[in-house]
C-alpha positions in Angstrom: -28.4 -40.4 -83.8 -30.7 -42.5 -81.3 -33.8 -41.5 -82.9 -32.6 -41.7 -86.5 -34.9 -44.0 -88.3 -31.7 -44.6 -90.7 -29.8 -46.4 -88.1 -31.6 -49.7 -87.7 -31.5 -52.8 -85.8 -31.7 -56.2 -87.4 -32.2 -59.7 -85.6 -30.9 -58.1 -82.3 -28.0 -56.4 -83.6 -28.0 -52.5 -83.5 -25.2 -50.6 -85.0 -22.5 -49.4 -82.7 -21.3 -45.7 -83.6 -18.4 -44.2 -81.2 -19.1 -40.7 -79.9 -15.9 -39.4 -81.9 -17.3 -40.9 -85.1 -19.0 -38.8 -87.8 -22.1 -40.5 -89.6 -24.2 -38.3 -91.7 -27.8 -38.2 -90.8 -28.9 -39.6 -94.2 -26.5 -42.4 -94.0 -28.2 -45.9 -93.6 -26.8 -48.3 -91.1 -28.3 -51.7 -90.6 -27.5 -54.5 -88.2 -24.0 -55.4 -87.1 -22.3 -52.2 -88.0 -19.3 -51.0 -85.7 -17.9 -47.4 -86.6 -14.8 -46.7 -84.6 -13.4 -43.3 -83.3 -12.7 -40.5 -85.9 -14.3 -42.6 -88.7 -16.7 -40.9 -91.0 -20.0 -42.1 -93.1 -20.9 -39.4 -95.5 -24.4 -38.8 -97.2 -26.4 -41.6 -98.3 -23.8 -44.1 -97.7 -25.6 -47.6 -97.2 -23.8 -50.0 -94.7 -26.2 -53.4 -94.4 -24.7 -55.7 -92.0 -27.6 -58.1 -91.4 -25.8 -61.4 -92.2 -22.3 -60.5 -91.0 -20.5 -57.5 -89.6 -19.2 -54.3 -91.0 -16.4 -52.7 -89.2 -15.3 -49.1 -90.3 -11.6 -48.4 -88.2 -10.1 -45.4 -86.9 -10.1 -42.5 -89.2 -11.4 -44.5 -92.1 -14.0 -42.7 -94.5 -16.9 -44.1 -96.5 -18.1 -41.6 -98.8 -21.4 -40.2 -100.3 -23.3 -43.1 -102.0 -20.9 -45.9 -101.4 -22.6 -49.3 -100.4 -20.8 -51.8 -98.1 -22.8 -55.1 -97.7 -21.5 -58.1 -95.5 -23.1 -61.3 -96.8 -23.0 -64.4 -94.5 -19.4 -65.3 -93.5 -17.8 -62.6 -95.5 -17.4 -59.6 -93.1 -16.6 -56.1 -94.5 -13.5 -54.5 -92.8 -12.3 -51.1 -93.8 -9.2 -50.8 -91.7 -7.7 -47.6 -90.3 -7.2 -44.4 -92.6 -8.7 -46.2 -95.6 -11.1 -44.4 -97.7 -14.0 -45.9 -99.8 -14.8 -43.2 -102.3 -18.1 -41.7 -103.8 -20.3 -44.5 -105.2 -18.0 -47.2 -104.6 -19.5 -51.0 -103.5 -17.8 -53.2 -100.9 -19.2 -56.6 -100.8 -17.9 -59.0 -98.5 -14.3 -57.9 -98.7 -11.4 -56.5 -96.6 -9.8 -53.0 -97.3 -6.6 -52.7 -95.6 -5.1 -49.6 -93.7 -4.6 -46.5 -95.8 -5.9 -48.1 -99.0 -8.1 -46.1 -101.4 -11.1 -47.4 -103.3 -11.9 -44.9 -106.0 -15.3 -43.5 -107.1 -17.5 -46.1 -108.3 -15.0 -48.9 -108.2 -16.3 -52.5 -107.1 -14.7 -54.6 -104.9 -16.4 -58.2 -104.6 -16.7 -61.1 -102.0 -13.4 -62.5 -100.3 -11.3 -59.9 -102.0 -8.6 -58.0 -99.8 -7.3 -54.9 -100.9 -3.6 -54.6 -99.6 -2.4 -51.6 -97.4 -1.7 -48.6 -99.2 -2.9 -49.8 -102.3 -5.2 -47.7 -104.8 -8.1 -49.2 -106.8 -8.8 -46.8 -109.7 -12.2 -45.4 -110.3 -14.6 -47.7 -111.9 -12.4 -50.6 -111.4 -13.8 -54.2 -110.5 -11.9 -56.3 -108.1 -13.4 -59.9 -108.7 -14.0 -62.1 -105.8 -11.1 -63.8 -103.7 -8.5 -61.5 -105.5 -5.9 -60.5 -103.2 -4.4 -57.0 -104.0 -0.8 -56.8 -102.5 0.3 -53.6 -100.5 0.9 -50.4 -102.5 -0.4 -51.6 -105.6 -2.1 -49.4 -108.2 -5.1 -51.3 -109.7 -7.1 -50.3 -112.9 -9.7 -51.9 -115.3 -12.5 -54.6 -115.1 -11.5 -57.0 -114.2 -8.8 -55.2 -112.2 -5.3 -55.6 -112.8 -2.3 -54.4 -111.0 -0.5 -51.8 -113.2 2.6 -50.8 -110.9 3.3 -50.0 -107.3 1.7 -46.6 -106.1 4.2 -43.9 -106.1 5.3 -42.1 -102.8 3.3 -38.8 -104.0 0.1 -41.1 -104.8 0.3 -42.5 -101.5 0.9 -39.0 -99.7 -2.1 -37.5 -101.8 -4.3 -40.4 -100.4 -3.2 -39.7 -96.8 -3.9 -35.8 -97.1 -7.4 -36.9 -98.6 -8.2 -38.7 -95.2 -6.9 -36.0 -93.2 -9.0 -33.5 -94.9 -12.0 -35.6 -94.5 -11.2 -36.3 -91.0 -10.8 -32.4 -90.3 -14.0 -31.8 -92.2 -15.8 -34.5 -90.3 -14.9 -32.7 -87.1 -16.2 -29.3 -88.3 -19.4 -31.3 -89.1 -19.5 -32.8 -85.7 -19.2 -29.1 -83.8 -21.9 -27.6 -85.9 
């Protein structure tokens, strides 16, 4: 990773990637990015932390083509075992532990996705919206439809476990 031109310092801040984290060689990390042990960042994801910090915590996953950007005063935090799916955008928001942000969903400035919540594919979470723990959100703008079912939470956890296991296989060659 040291010689990867896609891992870029900005204004004196270089991304910090734990040795036990997986970052695909095509992912773009800029500035104050911190990737924790067991976390994974997949092909062509962009994590842009030139104005504030981005933290991807233990065993969280940022999938292919996702975009995370931290504007000044609005860090992006992806807590442990959370999943940001393909093509999702997180702009200055927090995704709590074991939450899932679906394919192509958008989460905007100051929003907070509660622990274990699921944001359906293509949904839009507007600025400063607080999504409760274990809520299922759909639509644009996103609305809480109901509480997630135990089997939905279990499926999300299984997905994170599968991604963690897959990342270990990628790391071992």
